[in-house]
MIGUNU-652637 format. One record per residue: residue number from 1; residue in one letter; x negated, y negated, z negated of N, C-alpha, C in turn. Coordinates in pm, 1 decimal, decimal comma. Example, Ala and Ser with C-alpha at 12.3 -4.5 7.8 and 13.67 -1.06 7.14 Angstrom:
(migu 1 A (-1319,0 569,0 -780,0) (-1230,0 450,0 -780,0) (-1320,0 330,0 -780,0)),
(migu 2 S (-1285,0 225,0 -708,0) (-1367,0 106,0 -714,0) (-1290,0 -3,0 -787,0)),
END
This chain:
(migu 1 M (2898,2 8619,8 -2115,8) (2839,3 8753,1 -2151,1) (2924,5 8853,8 -2067,6)),
(migu 2 T (2838,3 8921,7 -1992,7) (2891,0 9025,1 -1898,1) (2836,4 9160,0 -1909,6)),
(migu 3 H (2895,2 9261,0 -1883,6) (2852,2 9390,0 -1899,8) (2909,1 9485,4 -1786,5)),
(migu 4 L (2843,4 9604,5 -1760,3) (2896,8 9693,3 -1663,5) (2977,3 9799,3 -1729,3)),
(migu 5 L (3089,7 9843,6 -1666,7) (3158,5 9968,0 -1730,0) (3148,9 10085,1 -1625,9)),
(migu 6 A (3108,5 10211,1 -1679,8) (3088,1 10328,0 -1606,1) (3164,1 10446,7 -1665,3)),
(migu 7 P (3283,4 10465,2 -1609,7) (3381,5 10568,4 -1652,4) (3308,4 10698,9 -1631,7)),
(migu 8 S (3319,4 10787,1 -1741,0) (3246,8 10921,3 -1729,2) (3348,6 11020,9 -1658,8)),
(migu 9 L (3300,6 11077,6 -1555,4) (3395,4 11179,0 -1486,0) (3403,5 11316,9 -1568,3)),
(migu 10 L (3320,4 11321,5 -1668,5) (3328,9 11444,9 -1757,3) (3465,7 11444,3 -1819,1)),
(migu 11 S (3520,4 11331,2 -1840,6) (3652,8 11329,0 -1901,4) (3773,8 11325,7 -1800,5)),
(migu 12 A (3735,4 11325,3 -1669,6) (3844,7 11319,4 -1576,0) (3914,1 11462,7 -1546,6)),
(migu 13 D (4018,8 11460,2 -1479,6) (4099,5 11598,4 -1448,1) (4025,4 11659,8 -1347,6)),
(migu 14 F (3956,3 11764,6 -1367,9) (3875,0 11837,1 -1264,7) (3964,7 11899,2 -1155,0)),
(migu 15 G (4091,5 11930,2 -1191,7) (4189,0 11976,9 -1095,3) (4235,6 11880,7 -1006,1)),
(migu 16 N (4211,5 11751,0 -1027,9) (4258,4 11634,3 -956,4) (4143,6 11524,5 -946,1)),
(migu 17 L (4028,2 11580,0 -925,2) (3905,8 11491,2 -923,6) (3917,1 11390,1 -805,8)),
(migu 18 A (3963,2 11413,0 -696,1) (3960,3 11309,8 -598,7) (4060,5 11202,4 -632,5)),
(migu 19 R (4162,3 11238,8 -707,9) (4255,8 11142,3 -748,7) (4193,9 11039,9 -851,7)),
(migu 20 D (4130,9 11099,9 -949,2) (4066,0 11014,3 -1050,4) (3946,6 10941,9 -1005,1)),
(migu 21 I (3888,3 10979,9 -892,7) (3783,0 10905,2 -837,5) (3834,1 10787,9 -762,4)),
(migu 22 E (3945,0 10798,3 -695,3) (4021,5 10684,3 -636,1) (4072,3 10599,2 -741,9)),
(migu 23 L (4108,0 10640,0 -856,7) (4151,4 10554,9 -969,0) (4053,3 10456,3 -993,5)),
(migu 24 V (3919,2 10511,6 -1011,6) (3811,2 10428,1 -1043,4) (3778,4 10330,0 -943,9)),
(migu 25 N (3785,3 10392,4 -817,3) (3760,0 10291,2 -685,8) (3843,3 10167,2 -693,7)),
(migu 26 K (3977,6 10192,7 -743,1) (4058,6 10074,6 -740,0) (4052,4 9981,8 -849,8)),
(migu 27 S (3984,5 10026,2 -965,5) (3976,9 9964,0 -1069,4) (3871,2 9857,1 -1087,8)),
(migu 28 T (3850,4 9793,9 -1217,8) (3750,7 9696,3 -1226,3) (3608,6 9758,6 -1274,8)),
(migu 29 A (3610,7 9883,3 -1281,7) (3483,5 9945,9 -1319,8) (3373,4 9912,9 -1219,3)),
(migu 30 H (3247,6 9937,8 -1262,4) (3141,2 9918,0 -1182,0) (3074,1 10022,2 -1127,2)),
(migu 31 W (3051,6 10132,2 -1199,0) (2971,8 10259,1 -1164,1) (3060,6 10368,1 -1194,0)),
(migu 32 F (3024,0 10503,0 -1144,5) (3073,2 10623,8 -1187,0) (2958,1 10694,2 -1273,6)),
(migu 33 H (2984,7 10733,3 -1397,8) (2896,8 10809,5 -1479,5) (2919,3 10949,2 -1446,2)),
(migu 34 V (2799,0 11012,9 -1418,4) (2817,7 11168,6 -1390,2) (2714,8 11259,8 -1475,8)),
(migu 35 D (2780,9 11322,0 -1552,5) (2699,7 11403,9 -1655,1) (2659,9 11545,8 -1598,4)),
(migu 36 V (2538,6 11576,3 -1594,2) (2505,1 11704,3 -1549,1) (2439,7 11785,6 -1669,7)),
(migu 37 M (2504,9 11905,2 -1709,6) (2459,3 11975,8 -1808,8) (2437,7 12125,3 -1773,0)),
(migu 38 D (2311,8 12183,9 -1836,2) (2273,7 12303,7 -1784,9) (2306,0 12433,1 -1877,8)),
(migu 39 G (2363,2 12408,1 -1992,9) (2385,2 12510,8 -2092,6) (2254,8 12546,9 -2167,5)),
(migu 40 C (2151,8 12481,7 -2149,2) (2023,7 12498,4 -2210,3) (1976,3 12379,5 -2300,6)),
(migu 41 F (1949,9 12270,8 -2213,4) (1932,1 12147,0 -2302,1) (2042,3 12104,8 -2398,5)),
(migu 42 V (2160,1 12124,0 -2349,3) (2284,4 12103,7 -2422,3) (2371,4 12226,1 -2411,2)),
(migu 43 P (2459,7 12255,1 -2514,9) (2534,2 12388,9 -2501,5) (2641,1 12400,7 -2400,7)),
(migu 44 N (2673,1 12287,8 -2345,3) (2784,4 12284,9 -2237,3) (2722,2 12302,1 -2101,5)),
(migu 45 I (2794,7 12340,1 -2006,3) (2767,9 12337,0 -1860,2) (2881,8 12256,9 -1785,0)),
(migu 46 S (2836,8 12168,4 -1713,4) (2939,6 12081,2 -1625,4) (2940,3 12116,6 -1490,0)),
(migu 47 Y (2859,5 12033,8 -1408,0) (2850,1 12050,9 -1267,5) (2709,1 12019,0 -1201,6)),
(migu 48 G (2691,4 12043,8 -1077,0) (2563,6 12015,8 -1022,4) (2575,3 11947,6 -884,2)),
(migu 49 Q (2475,8 11973,6 -811,0) (2465,6 11894,0 -683,6) (2584,5 11916,1 -589,3)),
(migu 50 P (2635,7 12034,7 -573,8) (2754,0 12062,8 -480,4) (2880,0 11968,5 -516,9)),
(migu 51 V (2889,8 11953,6 -649,7) (3013,1 11876,2 -683,9) (2981,6 11724,4 -676,3)),
(migu 52 I (2860,1 11685,7 -696,4) (2815,8 11540,7 -676,3) (2827,7 11508,6 -537,7)),
(migu 53 R (2778,4 11583,1 -457,5) (2810,8 11566,2 -306,4) (2946,5 11529,5 -264,7)),
(migu 54 H (3031,0 11608,5 -319,6) (3188,4 11584,1 -288,6) (3240,0 11447,4 -362,8)),
(migu 55 I (3184,1 11424,5 -484,8) (3217,1 11294,1 -544,2) (3160,4 11190,0 -463,0)),
(migu 56 K (3049,5 11194,8 -414,5) (2989,6 11076,1 -335,6) (3077,5 11040,6 -194,4)),
(migu 57 K (3124,0 11145,6 -153,5) (3205,9 11135,2 -35,6) (3332,5 11035,0 -63,2)),
(migu 58 H (3376,6 11040,6 -187,4) (3514,0 10960,8 -224,2) (3460,6 10841,5 -302,2)),
(migu 59 A (3347,6 10835,8 -367,4) (3319,0 10725,1 -453,6) (3290,0 10595,2 -367,6)),
(migu 60 Q (3320,1 10472,0 -411,5) (3293,9 10350,1 -338,5) (3218,9 10272,1 -435,5)),
(migu 61 K (3160,0 10328,9 -539,6) (3075,7 10263,6 -642,1) (2957,7 10351,1 -665,9)),
(migu 62 P (2843,8 10290,9 -722,2) (2722,5 10366,1 -743,7) (2755,4 10477,5 -847,2)),
(migu 63 L (2665,7 10589,4 -809,2) (2676,4 10708,7 -900,5) (2558,1 10701,2 -1005,4)),
(migu 64 D (2588,1 10693,6 -1128,0) (2508,5 10693,2 -1241,8) (2489,9 10825,6 -1297,1)),
(migu 65 V (2395,3 10894,7 -1251,6) (2382,3 11045,4 -1284,7) (2291,0 11063,8 -1407,6)),
(migu 66 H (2344,4 11130,2 -1510,8) (2275,8 11153,0 -1632,6) (2236,8 11297,5 -1650,5)),
(migu 67 L (2109,2 11334,7 -1633,9) (2062,2 11485,2 -1629,9) (2031,3 11516,8 -1779,0)),
(migu 68 M (2126,8 11603,5 -1831,4) (2096,1 11673,9 -1962,1) (2072,0 11821,2 -1930,7)),
(migu 69 I (1945,6 11816,9 -1872,7) (1891,8 11953,9 -1826,3) (1742,1 11961,1 -1862,6)),
(migu 70 V (1691,3 12079,5 -1874,3) (1551,7 12113,1 -1893,7) (1477,1 12085,2 -1766,2)),
(migu 71 Q (1361,7 12054,4 -1769,7) (1266,8 12040,8 -1648,1) (1344,3 11959,3 -1530,4)),
(migu 72 P (1392,1 11836,7 -1568,7) (1476,6 11755,2 -1467,9) (1388,7 11718,9 -1341,4)),
(migu 73 E (1249,3 11723,8 -1351,3) (1176,8 11691,4 -1242,6) (1176,8 11770,5 -1126,6)),
(migu 74 R (1232,6 11888,8 -1144,4) (1241,5 12000,9 -1038,2) (1350,3 11942,5 -944,3)),
(migu 75 Y (1446,3 11867,8 -987,6) (1565,3 11831,2 -912,1) (1581,4 11695,0 -861,1)),
(migu 76 I (1462,6 11616,9 -867,8) (1481,1 11472,4 -835,9) (1536,5 11454,9 -686,9)),
(migu 77 Q (1469,0 11516,5 -587,3) (1503,0 11493,6 -453,1) (1648,2 11549,6 -422,8)),
(migu 78 S (1693,3 11663,5 -480,4) (1813,4 11723,8 -461,0) (1925,1 11623,2 -514,8)),
(migu 79 F (1906,7 11569,5 -620,2) (2005,5 11475,2 -673,5) (2014,5 11347,1 -576,4)),
(migu 80 K (1892,2 11297,5 -541,2) (1892,7 11191,5 -443,1) (1976,0 11235,4 -327,4)),
(migu 81 D (1956,3 11339,6 -262,5) (2021,7 11394,0 -140,6) (2169,5 11428,2 -173,7)),
(migu 82 A (2201,2 11452,8 -294,0) (2343,5 11455,0 -332,1) (2429,2 11326,7 -340,7)),
(migu 83 G (2357,3 11224,4 -369,2) (2409,0 11077,7 -362,0) (2395,2 11006,8 -495,6)),
(migu 84 A (2298,6 11049,3 -564,3) (2267,9 10958,1 -693,4) (2212,7 10836,3 -653,0)),
(migu 85 D (2251,9 10729,0 -725,1) (2198,9 10588,0 -705,7) (2110,3 10571,5 -817,4)),
(migu 86 I (2144,5 10607,9 -940,6) (2064,0 10587,7 -1068,4) (2052,0 10735,1 -1135,3)),
(migu 87 L (1919,2 10776,9 -1170,4) (1901,4 10891,7 -1216,8) (1843,1 10885,5 -1353,4)),
(migu 88 T (1899,6 10952,9 -1449,4) (1850,6 10926,1 -1595,7) (1810,8 11070,2 -1632,0)),
(migu 89 V (1691,4 11075,9 -1692,9) (1640,7 11203,7 -1757,7) (1623,4 11182,1 -1909,8)),
(migu 90 H (1621,0 11301,3 -1983,8) (1600,8 11271,9 -2131,9) (1451,5 11268,6 -2174,9)),
(migu 91 Y (1421,6 11184,0 -2259,3) (1284,3 11181,1 -2308,3) (1247,2 11311,6 -2381,2)),
(migu 92 E (1337,2 11375,8 -2439,4) (1323,4 11505,0 -2501,5) (1295,8 11624,0 -2405,5)),
(migu 93 A (1334,9 11610,1 -2279,9) (1322,6 11713,5 -2179,3) (1210,8 11695,8 -2082,7)),
(migu 94 S (1141,5 11576,8 -2089,6) (1046,4 11539,0 -1990,3) (910,4 11534,7 -2051,2)),
(migu 95 I (835,2 11646,2 -2023,9) (698,7 11652,9 -2078,2) (599,1 11542,1 -2011,1)),
(migu 96 H (622,8 11527,4 -1886,5) (539,1 11423,2 -1818,8) (637,8 11302,1 -1772,5)),
(migu 97 L (682,6 11221,1 -1865,0) (780,2 11136,0 -1836,9) (734,5 11028,2 -1738,5)),
(migu 98 H (619,5 10973,0 -1762,6) (569,5 10869,5 -1663,2) (587,0 10918,0 -1523,9)),
(migu 99 R (535,3 11036,1 -1496,7) (532,4 11094,9 -1358,2) (673,3 11115,7 -1307,3)),
(migu 100 T (767,3 11152,3 -1404,4) (897,8 11179,0 -1359,2) (978,4 11045,5 -1315,7)),
(migu 101 I (948,7 10951,7 -1401,6) (1014,0 10819,9 -1380,5) (966,1 10760,8 -1246,0)),
(migu 102 H (838,7 10776,4 -1205,4) (797,3 10719,3 -1081,7) (841,8 10791,2 -969,6)),
(migu 103 A (860,7 10934,8 -977,8) (899,2 11012,2 -892,5) (1043,1 10973,3 -845,1)),
(migu 104 I (1121,7 10950,5 -960,8) (1272,7 10907,1 -926,7) (1261,4 10773,6 -841,2)),
(migu 105 Q (1178,8 10670,5 -876,0) (1170,8 10545,7 -814,3) (1123,3 10576,5 -669,4)),
(migu 106 D (1020,5 10660,0 -655,8) (962,3 10674,2 -527,7) (1073,1 10743,8 -445,4)),
(migu 107 A (1169,8 10809,7 -491,6) (1268,8 10882,7 -402,6) (1376,7 10773,9 -368,7)),
(migu 108 G (1376,4 10662,4 -420,6) (1472,9 10559,5 -378,6) (1595,6 10539,8 -479,0)),
(migu 109 M (1570,0 10573,8 -602,0) (1674,2 10563,7 -700,3) (1617,0 10475,4 -809,9)),
(migu 110 K (1718,1 10415,0 -891,5) (1675,5 10358,1 -1009,3) (1647,2 10466,5 -1115,2)),
(migu 111 A (1546,0 10436,0 -1211,8) (1520,8 10553,2 -1302,4) (1547,0 10512,2 -1449,6)),
(migu 112 G (1624,0 10585,0 -1510,4) (1660,4 10567,8 -1654,8) (1601,6 10684,7 -1738,8)),
(migu 113 V (1593,9 10646,9 -1862,7) (1538,0 10745,0 -1967,3) (1640,3 10744,0 -2084,4)),
(migu 114 A (1686,6 10849,4 -2135,3) (1778,4 10871,0 -2243,8) (1712,0 10927,2 -2361,2)),
(migu 115 L (1773,5 10863,1 -2474,3) (1732,8 10902,5 -2613,5) (1839,4 10976,8 -2686,2)),
(migu 116 N (1820,3 11081,4 -2743,3) (1917,6 11148,6 -2824,4) (1936,1 11064,1 -2961,2)),
(migu 117 P (2045,2 11086,8 -3036,5) (2049,3 10995,3 -3165,0) (1934,6 11007,3 -3251,5)),
(migu 118 S (1864,5 11131,9 -3271,4) (1762,0 11138,9 -3364,2) (1629,4 11096,9 -3309,9)),
(migu 119 T (1618,8 11062,3 -3176,2) (1484,1 11015,9 -3119,0) (1466,6 10871,8 -3132,2)),
(migu 120 P (1359,4 10834,2 -3201,9) (1349,7 10688,6 -3229,4) (1297,9 10595,3 -3105,8)),
(migu 121 V (1342,3 10482,9 -3112,9) (1329,6 10387,5 -2996,9) (1173,0 10363,7 -2971,2)),
(migu 122 S (1096,5 10368,5 -3079,3) (953,3 10365,5 -3075,3) (891,7 10463,3 -2984,6)),
(migu 123 S (956,1 10562,6 -2942,0) (904,0 10670,5 -2847,2) (892,2 10604,5 -2715,1)),
(migu 124 L (959,3 10485,8 -2683,3) (957,8 10441,4 -2544,4) (847,6 10330,9 -2541,2)),
(migu 125 E (765,8 10311,8 -2637,9) (654,8 10206,8 -2654,2) (573,1 10205,3 -2515,1)),
(migu 126 D (538,7 10313,3 -2465,9) (442,8 10327,7 -2351,7) (513,7 10341,8 -2225,5)),
(migu 127 I (635,1 10345,1 -2215,5) (704,4 10365,5 -2093,0) (816,3 10251,2 -2062,7)),
(migu 128 I (845,3 10176,9 -2147,8) (964,3 10071,4 -2132,5) (944,8 9981,8 -2023,9)),
(migu 129 S (820,2 9946,8 -1981,5) (802,2 9866,8 -1878,6) (816,9 9924,7 -1731,0)),
(migu 130 D (826,2 10054,6 -1741,8) (845,6 10130,4 -1605,8) (980,2 10170,6 -1575,1)),
(migu 131 V (1060,3 10162,8 -1671,2) (1206,4 10220,0 -1649,2) (1297,6 10100,7 -1603,4)),
(migu 132 D (1394,9 10153,8 -1538,2) (1497,4 10045,8 -1488,1) (1622,7 10039,7 -1597,8)),
(migu 133 M (1620,5 10153,6 -1677,0) (1729,7 10150,9 -1781,9) (1705,9 10248,2 -1892,5)),
(migu 134 V (1753,0 10214,4 -2012,8) (1746,5 10314,5 -2119,6) (1882,5 10345,4 -2168,5)),
(migu 135 L (1911,8 10460,8 -2172,0) (2042,1 10517,3 -2231,2) (2026,0 10565,8 -2363,2)),
(migu 136 L (2095,6 10497,0 -2463,1) (2108,7 10543,5 -2583,0) (2219,5 10625,9 -2614,0)),
(migu 137 M (2201,4 10748,5 -2646,9) (2319,3 10850,8 -2674,9) (2385,0 10805,4 -2812,0)),
(migu 138 S (2500,7 10756,7 -2820,6) (2566,9 10732,9 -2948,9) (2648,0 10858,5 -3005,2)),
(migu 139 V (2635,2 10955,5 -2944,8) (2674,3 11092,8 -2990,1) (2579,7 11188,8 -2966,6)),
(migu 140 N (2583,8 11310,3 -3015,4) (2486,2 11405,9 -2968,0) (2540,5 11472,7 -2837,7)),
(migu 141 P (2451,5 11471,7 -2746,9) (2496,2 11513,5 -2604,4) (2541,4 11653,4 -2576,3)),
(migu 142 G (2644,4 11664,3 -2500,4) (2680,2 11802,3 -2467,3) (2839,5 11815,9 -2452,3)),
(migu 143 F (2911,5 11721,4 -2522,2) (3053,4 11728,6 -2524,4) (3114,4 11589,1 -2524,0)),
(migu 144 G (3230,7 11571,9 -2458,0) (3303,9 11449,6 -2482,9) (3380,8 11444,6 -2602,4)),
(migu 145 G (3438,5 11332,4 -2624,7) (3530,5 11309,0 -2744,3) (3473,4 11303,0 -2870,4)),
(migu 146 Q (3337,8 11279,9 -2882,7) (3292,2 11285,6 -3021,1) (3295,2 11139,5 -3077,9)),
(migu 147 K (3281,1 11125,9 -3213,2) (3286,5 11005,1 -3277,8) (3145,9 10923,9 -3266,4)),
(migu 148 F (3157,3 10806,7 -3239,3) (3052,9 10702,0 -3232,8) (2954,4 10708,3 -3345,2)),
(migu 149 I (2831,8 10714,6 -3344,2) (2732,0 10722,9 -3456,5) (2684,7 10578,3 -3478,7)),
(migu 150 E (2716,8 10531,3 -3594,6) (2708,2 10388,7 -3637,2) (2561,7 10347,4 -3628,9)),
(migu 151 N (2470,0 10433,2 -3646,9) (2320,9 10391,2 -3629,1) (2269,1 10344,2 -3499,1)),
(migu 152 T (2361,3 10368,2 -3401,3) (2332,6 10321,7 -3268,0) (2314,4 10183,0 -3270,7)),
(migu 153 Y (2380,1 10104,2 -3350,0) (2374,3 9941,9 -3351,9) (2223,0 9917,0 -3383,9)),
(migu 154 N (2175,6 9990,0 -3488,1) (2032,7 9962,5 -3525,2) (1932,1 9990,6 -3410,2)),
(migu 155 K (1953,7 10088,8 -3336,5) (1875,5 10137,9 -3235,9) (1889,1 10029,4 -3124,0)),
(migu 156 I (2004,5 9975,8 -3098,7) (2016,0 9867,7 -2990,3) (1922,5 9756,9 -3031,3)),
(migu 157 A (1943,8 9708,2 -3157,0) (1860,9 9592,3 -3193,2) (1703,8 9617,8 -3180,9)),
(migu 158 Q (1664,6 9749,0 -3216,7) (1525,4 9781,4 -3198,1) (1480,8 9790,7 -3058,5)),
(migu 159 L (1568,5 9838,7 -2967,6) (1547,4 9835,6 -2826,1) (1546,9 9705,1 -2772,1)),
(migu 160 K (1620,7 9614,0 -2806,1) (1625,7 9477,7 -2759,2) (1489,5 9403,0 -2795,0)),
(migu 161 D (1449,0 9435,3 -2920,6) (1320,7 9378,9 -2964,6) (1187,9 9430,0 -2887,8)),
(migu 162 L (1202,3 9562,6 -2852,0) (1099,0 9624,6 -2779,3) (1085,8 9573,6 -2640,4)),
(migu 163 I (1206,2 9557,5 -2575,4) (1214,3 9507,1 -2443,4) (1152,9 9374,2 -2430,4)),
(migu 164 K (1191,4 9278,9 -2547,6) (1146,0 9138,6 -2538,1) (994,4 9148,8 -2569,2)),
(migu 165 R (949,1 9226,2 -2640,2) (796,4 9231,0 -2690,3) (722,7 9270,2 -2572,2)),
(migu 166 K (780,3 9362,8 -2494,6) (693,5 9411,8 -2372,2) (725,5 9352,3 -2242,3)),
(migu 167 D (820,1 9237,6 -2252,2) (858,6 9157,3 -2143,9) (912,5 9262,9 -2027,8)),
(migu 168 A (988,2 9362,6 -2068,5) (1043,7 9454,9 -1976,3) (1176,7 9411,7 -1914,7)),
(migu 169 K (1214,9 9482,1 -1814,5) (1321,2 9417,7 -1738,4) (1450,8 9523,6 -1744,3)),
(migu 170 C (1454,0 9627,9 -1818,3) (1541,0 9728,3 -1812,3) (1689,0 9693,1 -1867,9)),
(migu 171 L (1775,4 9762,6 -1819,5) (1906,4 9756,7 -1873,1) (1926,1 9856,7 -1990,0)),
(migu 172 I (2028,4 9813,3 -2080,8) (2044,5 9911,7 -2199,6) (2193,4 9964,9 -2173,1)),
(migu 173 E (2199,6 10102,0 -2171,7) (2315,6 10165,0 -2161,6) (2340,4 10243,4 -2288,1)),
(migu 174 V (2492,2 10252,2 -2317,8) (2532,9 10326,3 -2438,8) (2635,8 10430,2 -2384,9)),
(migu 175 D (2613,7 10548,0 -2432,6) (2715,3 10648,7 -2393,4) (2754,4 10752,6 -2512,4)),
(migu 176 G (2893,9 10745,7 -2551,2) (2942,2 10829,8 -2648,3) (3031,7 10760,0 -2754,9)),
(migu 177 G (3157,5 10785,3 -2747,6) (3240,5 10717,3 -2839,4) (3265,5 10573,9 -2828,1)),
(migu 178 V (3248,2 10536,0 -2706,5) (3270,8 10384,1 -2665,1) (3427,0 10377,4 -2647,1)),
(migu 179 C (3472,7 10267,6 -2715,1) (3620,1 10255,6 -2711,7) (3659,6 10101,0 -2726,3)),
(migu 180 A (3792,1 10064,7 -2721,5) (3827,2 9923,1 -2753,8) (3786,4 9878,2 -2877,2)),
(migu 181 D (3768,5 9961,1 -2983,3) (3732,2 9908,1 -3116,3) (3595,2 9866,7 -3136,5)),
(migu 182 N (3504,2 9919,6 -3058,1) (3359,0 9886,6 -3065,5) (3290,3 9805,4 -2951,7)),
(migu 183 I (3368,6 9793,5 -2844,8) (3306,7 9752,8 -2725,5) (3250,6 9606,6 -2751,8)),
(migu 184 K (3337,6 9518,3 -2816,5) (3284,9 9386,5 -2838,3) (3152,6 9382,3 -2913,6)),
(migu 185 S (3137,0 9463,8 -3019,3) (3020,6 9466,1 -3104,4) (2899,9 9510,0 -3020,5)),
(migu 186 L (2921,8 9613,1 -2927,1) (2816,5 9668,9 -2851,1) (2771,6 9554,4 -2736,7)),
(migu 187 V (2864,6 9492,9 -2677,7) (2820,8 9393,3 -2582,9) (2763,7 9269,0 -2647,9)),
(migu 188 T (2810,7 9227,1 -2773,5) (2753,1 9126,4 -2853,3) (2612,4 9161,0 -2882,8)),
(migu 189 G (2591,8 9292,3 -2912,8) (2448,4 9332,9 -2958,3) (2349,3 9351,4 -2859,4)),
(migu 190 G (2396,9 9338,5 -2713,7) (2308,6 9333,0 -2615,2) (2319,6 9447,3 -2511,6)),
(migu 191 V (2429,1 9530,0 -2525,2) (2431,7 9643,9 -2428,7) (2474,8 9598,7 -2291,4)),
(migu 192 D (2424,7 9639,0 -2182,5) (2445,9 9585,8 -2052,5) (2543,1 9699,2 -1979,2)),
(migu 193 V (2541,7 9817,1 -2009,5) (2623,8 9916,9 -1948,8) (2686,0 10002,7 -2045,2)),
(migu 194 L (2822,7 10016,6 -2029,3) (2895,6 10102,0 -2133,5) (2950,1 10218,1 -2058,7)),
(migu 195 V (2927,6 10338,2 -2104,6) (2996,6 10462,4 -2051,9) (3120,4 10491,9 -2146,8)),
(migu 196 A (3227,3 10513,2 -2074,1) (3352,5 10537,7 -2144,9) (3428,7 10650,3 -2073,2)),
(migu 197 G (3456,2 10762,0 -2147,8) (3515,9 10881,2 -2093,5) (3662,4 10883,1 -2141,6)),
(migu 198 N (3684,6 10953,1 -2255,7) (3824,6 10949,8 -2320,4) (3887,0 10822,0 -2326,4)),
(migu 199 A (3822,8 10725,5 -2354,7) (3890,8 10584,7 -2366,6) (3956,3 10541,6 -2221,9)),
(migu 200 V (3910,1 10600,5 -2121,0) (3967,4 10580,1 -1988,6) (4052,0 10688,3 -1951,5)),
(migu 201 F (4001,9 10803,6 -1930,5) (4097,5 10897,1 -1875,6) (4202,4 10973,8 -1974,9)),
(migu 202 G (4167,8 10949,7 -2103,1) (4268,3 10990,2 -2209,3) (4369,4 10882,7 -2238,0)),
(migu 203 A (4363,7 10763,5 -2182,4) (4457,9 10650,0 -2192,7) (4592,7 10688,0 -2104,3)),
(migu 204 K (4700,5 10631,7 -2160,0) (4827,2 10643,5 -2078,2) (4821,5 10559,8 -1947,2)),
(migu 205 D (4756,3 10456,0 -1947,4) (4729,1 10378,8 -1811,9) (4583,1 10358,0 -1809,3)),
(migu 206 P (4511,8 10459,4 -1729,1) (4351,8 10437,3 -1723,2) (4312,4 10307,5 -1654,0)),
(migu 207 I (4397,8 10268,6 -1554,0) (4357,7 10135,9 -1495,0) (4357,3 10025,5 -1587,6)),
(migu 208 K (4452,6 10023,2 -1664,0) (4469,1 9900,9 -1767,7) (4350,4 9928,8 -1870,2)),
(migu 209 A (4319,8 10046,4 -1913,3) (4214,9 10075,2 -2012,2) (4084,1 10015,0 -1956,4)),
(migu 210 I (4057,8 10048,3 -1834,4) (3934,0 10011,4 -1756,4) (3926,6 9852,2 -1765,4)),
(migu 211 E (4040,0 9801,9 -1739,6) (4039,7 9643,1 -1735,0) (4014,8 9586,4 -1872,4)),
(migu 212 L (4065,3 9651,4 -1966,9) (4056,9 9597,2 -2111,1) (3894,5 9618,9 -2147,2)),
(migu 213 L (3846,8 9730,4 -2104,6) (3708,9 9760,8 -2149,5) (3602,6 9691,6 -2062,9)),
(migu 214 S (3656,3 9633,9 -1944,8) (3562,7 9564,6 -1863,3) (3556,3 9412,5 -1893,6)),
(migu 215 E (3659,7 9369,0 -1970,2) (3663,9 9216,9 -2005,1) (3542,1 9175,0 -2083,2)),
END
């Protein structure tokens, strides 16, 4: 049973970002998870394309860019140019989701769709075969350090069933409250990609924390 680990740079030390990127480069982590927040779709503001371009210069692993913004379709090419390898948009923010997913893929990136905790998995019935990844938010998006929402396990099971029923090929990613206490249950439940922020960068030994979460 294998899974991918994507440390979230939202929890990194922004004053020493290059140092923390190099830490992830040297670790057993697989991707960088990059959260883009606009202060509108979510209450927080993080960073945009200029910062991502600098992250890309140092990163030696794929950039998994998660857009928590309104009208994400406006910025597909600019995030590709900034260095995104995977681009995930929110179901709740995308009026023309089918068009947006295919525009991301046409730009040369893997396309993901994210669901907020209150958005049912059944919403993806007609798009699941088109996406490369589904990101289930296991906290309400906008801030790091929140407690894992237990109903996420039910949504993982529902998503696994939908993927099987539709013979889809997408990965399942979970973001929010991922830690050593729940990672085994998440992987056993069928999660392919785990995003970890505070569990990595809040640890006394982040390299060791990544190693444990990657096992």
